[in-house]
C-alpha positions in Angstrom: 51.0 237.5 -97.5 52.4 235.2 -94.8 54.9 233.7 -97.3 56.2 237.1 -98.2 57.0 237.9 -94.5 58.7 234.5 -94.0 60.7 235.0 -97.2 61.7 238.5 -96.1 62.8 237.2 -92.7 64.9 234.4 -94.3 66.6 236.9 -96.7 67.3 239.3 -93.9 68.8 236.5 -91.7 71.0 235.3 -94.6 72.2 238.8 -95.3 73.1 239.4 -91.6 74.8 236.0 -91.5 76.8 236.9 -94.6 77.9 240.2 -93.0 79.1 238.3 -89.9 81.2 235.9 -91.9 82.7 238.7 -93.8 83.7 240.4 -90.6 85.4 237.3 -89.3 87.3 236.9 -92.6 88.4 240.5 -92.5 89.5 240.2 -88.9 91.6 237.1 -89.6 93.2 238.8 -92.7 94.2 241.8 -90.6 95.7 239.8 -87.9 98.2 238.1 -90.2 101.5 240.1 -90.6 102.1 241.0 -94.3 105.4 240.7 -96.1 106.4 243.2 -98.8 109.3 243.4 -101.2 111.8 246.2 -101.0 110.4 247.6 -104.2 106.8 247.6 -102.8 108.2 249.3 -99.7 109.8 252.1 -101.8 106.7 252.5 -103.9 104.6 253.0 -100.8 107.0 255.8 -99.8 109.1 253.9 -97.3 112.7 252.7 -97.1 113.6 249.0 -96.8 115.8 248.5 -93.8 117.5 245.2 -94.7 119.4 245.0 -91.4 116.1 244.7 -89.5 114.1 243.3 -92.4 111.4 246.0 -91.9 109.9 248.7 -94.1 110.3 252.0 -92.4 107.9 254.8 -93.3 105.2 255.1 -95.9 102.1 253.0 -96.3 103.9 249.7 -95.4 105.6 251.0 -92.2 106.6 248.3 -89.8 105.8 245.4 -92.3 108.4 242.7 -92.8 110.6 243.0 -95.9 111.3 239.8 -97.8 
């Protein structure tokens, strides 16, 4: 019975640690600016402004166009 409790605690700790690492990875990925192609910008409903190198409108609004 004691082993089951210890095993359950170890599994719960590992699961919570895994969630914490996932959150850190997600926060890092969101902080990096993304770059889209003019085609991806248009497919997302926006318009590529090549003078400013930005996608304006749509799902990629404000992202850099490469």
